C-alpha positions as CSV (number, residue, x, y, z in Angstrom):
1,M,-16.6,14.5,-22.4
2,T,-17.3,17.9,-21.0
3,T,-14.7,20.6,-20.4
4,H,-15.3,20.3,-16.6
5,T,-14.7,16.5,-16.8
6,V,-11.5,16.9,-18.9
7,E,-10.2,19.6,-16.5
8,S,-11.0,17.4,-13.5
9,L,-9.2,14.4,-15.1
10,K,-6.2,16.6,-15.8
11,T,-6.1,17.7,-12.2
12,H,-6.2,14.1,-10.9
13,I,-3.6,13.0,-13.4
14,N,-1.3,15.9,-12.4
15,A,-1.7,15.1,-8.7
16,M,-1.0,11.4,-9.2
17,D,2.1,12.3,-11.2
18,M,3.3,14.6,-8.5
19,F,2.8,11.9,-5.8
20,S,4.6,9.2,-7.8
21,Y,7.5,11.6,-8.7
22,S,8.0,12.6,-5.1
23,A,7.8,9.0,-3.7
24,F,9.9,7.3,-6.4
25,T,12.6,10.0,-6.3
26,K,12.9,9.3,-2.5
27,I,12.8,5.6,-3.0
28,K,15.5,5.7,-5.7
29,A,17.8,7.9,-3.6
30,I,17.4,5.8,-0.5
31,A,17.9,2.5,-2.4
32,K,21.0,4.0,-4.1
33,L,22.5,5.0,-0.7
34,A,21.7,1.6,0.8
35,R,23.3,-0.2,-2.1
36,L,26.4,2.1,-1.9
37,A,26.6,1.4,1.9
38,L,26.7,-2.3,1.2
39,E,29.8,-1.8,-0.9
40,T,31.8,-0.5,2.2
41,T,33.0,-2.3,5.3
42,N,31.2,0.1,7.7
43,G,28.0,0.0,5.7
44,V,27.8,-3.8,5.7
45,N,28.3,-3.8,9.5
46,D,25.6,-1.1,10.0
47,L,22.5,-3.2,9.7
48,Q,20.4,-0.8,11.8
49,S,20.9,2.0,9.3
50,L,20.2,-0.3,6.4
51,G,17.0,-1.4,8.2
52,Y,15.9,2.2,8.6
53,A,16.6,2.8,4.9
54,L,14.3,-0.2,4.1
55,E,11.7,1.2,6.4
56,A,11.9,4.6,4.7
57,I,11.5,2.9,1.3
58,E,8.4,1.0,2.6
59,S,6.9,4.1,4.1
60,A,7.4,6.2,0.9
61,A,5.9,3.4,-1.2
62,D,2.9,3.1,1.2
63,M,2.3,6.9,1.3
64,C,2.5,7.2,-2.5
65,M,0.1,4.2,-2.9
66,N,-2.4,5.8,-0.5
67,D,-2.1,9.2,-2.1
68,I,-2.6,7.9,-5.6
69,N,-5.4,5.6,-4.5
70,F,-7.2,8.5,-2.8
71,E,-6.8,10.7,-5.9
72,A,-8.2,7.9,-8.0
73,E,-11.1,7.4,-5.6
74,K,-12.0,11.1,-5.9
75,S,-12.4,10.6,-9.6
76,G,-14.3,7.3,-9.2
77,Q,-11.5,5.4,-11.0
78,N,-9.8,3.6,-8.2
79,Y,-8.4,0.0,-8.8
80,C,-10.4,-2.8,-7.1
81,D,-8.6,-6.1,-6.6
82,D,-11.5,-8.5,-7.1
83,A,-9.4,-11.6,-6.1
84,A,-8.4,-9.9,-2.8
85,R,-12.0,-9.0,-2.2
86,L,-13.0,-12.6,-2.7
87,R,-10.3,-13.9,-0.4
88,F,-11.3,-11.4,2.3
89,S,-15.0,-12.5,1.9
90,A,-14.0,-16.2,2.1
91,Q,-12.0,-15.5,5.3
92,C,-14.9,-13.6,6.9
93,D,-17.3,-16.5,5.9
94,A,-14.9,-19.1,7.5
95,Q,-14.6,-17.0,10.7
96,R,-18.4,-16.7,11.0
97,S,-18.7,-20.5,10.5
98,I,-16.1,-21.2,13.2
99,E,-18.0,-18.8,15.5
100,K,-21.3,-20.4,14.8
101,K,-19.9,-23.8,15.6
102,A,-18.4,-22.6,18.8
103,V,-21.8,-21.1,19.9
104,A,-23.6,-24.3,19.0
105,R,-21.1,-26.4,21.0
106,A,-21.5,-24.0,24.0
107,L,-25.3,-24.2,23.8
108,A,-25.2,-28.0,23.5
109,G,-23.0,-28.2,26.6
110,R,-25.6,-26.4,28.8
């Protein structure tokens, strides 16, 4: 491994660590506050705030996932879910088949 490659790898790892630390610190804090709110009468009755807390957790997780994935893509080491890719391909094939049948029925009805 060349020095340039090692330094690049270190940069990508450092960036991913920063993204995960930032996101997981926020997620942990929001989850702790939401859990504490559930232990109070007012907190239990304030479902809107708890809903916003859950949205914030979801948003932080999505942003972190995207940031880490982008960093991994830049280094050519991003994760590829082959099963998800196969499911998507099968779904596209099924949709094309349905569309072809609809066109054939429309042409036959002329």
